[in-house]
C-alpha positions in Angstrom: 0.6 -19.2 -11.5 1.5 -18.6 -15.1 1.0 -21.4 -17.5 4.3 -21.9 -19.6 4.4 -24.3 -22.6 7.6 -26.1 -22.9 6.9 -27.7 -26.1 7.8 -26.0 -29.5 6.7 -27.8 -32.4 9.7 -28.8 -34.9 12.3 -27.5 -32.5 13.2 -30.1 -29.7 16.3 -28.2 -29.0 14.2 -25.0 -27.8 12.2 -27.3 -25.7 15.2 -28.9 -24.0 16.8 -25.6 -23.5 13.7 -24.2 -21.6 13.4 -27.4 -19.6 17.0 -27.0 -18.4 16.5 -23.3 -17.8 13.5 -23.6 -15.7 15.3 -26.8 -13.8 18.0 -24.1 -12.6 15.6 -21.1 -12.2 12.4 -22.4 -10.3 14.2 -23.5 -7.3 15.3 -19.9 -6.7 12.0 -18.2 -7.3 10.1 -16.5 -4.9 6.3 -17.2 -4.1 4.0 -14.4 -4.7 2.9 -13.8 -1.0 -0.6 -12.9 -2.3 -1.5 -16.4 -3.5 -4.2 -17.9 -1.6 -5.4 -14.4 -0.1 -8.2 -12.0 -1.0 -8.5 -8.4 -0.5 -11.7 -6.6 -1.3 -9.9 -3.3 -1.5 -7.7 -4.9 -4.2 -10.6 -5.9 -6.2 -12.5 -2.5 -5.9 -9.8 0.1 -6.0 -6.5 -1.7 -6.7 -6.5 -1.3 -10.3 -7.5 2.2 -10.5 -4.8 3.2 -7.8 -2.1 1.2 -9.4 -2.7 2.6 -12.8 -2.3 6.1 -11.4 1.0 5.3 -9.9 2.0 3.5 -13.1 1.0 6.7 -15.0 3.3 8.8 -12.9 6.2 6.5 -13.2 5.9 6.5 -17.0 5.6 10.3 -16.9 8.6 10.8 -14.8 10.4 8.3 -17.2 9.3 10.3 -20.2 10.2 13.7 -18.8 6.5 15.0 -18.3 6.8 14.8 -14.4 9.6 15.5 -12.1 11.2 12.7 -9.8 10.3 14.7 -6.7 6.7 13.8 -7.4 7.1 10.2 -6.9 6.9 10.2 -3.1 3.6 11.6 -3.4 2.4 9.5 -5.8 3.3 6.4 -3.5 1.7 8.1 -0.7 -1.4 8.7 -2.7 -1.4 5.0 -3.8 -1.2 3.9 -0.2 -4.0 5.9 1.1 -6.1 4.9 -1.9 -5.6 1.5 -1.7 -2.0 0.2 -0.6 -2.5 0.3 3.1 -6.1 -1.2 2.9 -4.8 -4.1 0.9 -1.9 -4.8 3.3 -4.2 -4.6 6.2 -6.7 -7.2 4.6 -3.6 -9.4 3.9 -2.1 -9.2 7.3 -5.5 -10.1 8.7 -5.3 -13.2 6.8 -1.9 -14.1 8.1 0.0 -12.7 5.2 3.0 -10.6 4.9 1.4 -7.4 3.9 
């Protein structure tokens, strides 16, 4: 979970506004299903595979790659890491 500072020195209004927002927003939040789980594949290969997919996404957005390349990029991510990560989480009773 991310740490959030509610205190803003010299600005009690800002602190009160953030607190009020979080009171409304937190109950509607969705817990990350990865919390409490471990994937060796995510540790060893996940970052590299995700970086490749993110690079492809940025290249598509910037016009350096075609949108038609996306499906192959997702398949590459799945074969490099995604499927194994999901399997490892599933073995731990996760939603992967």
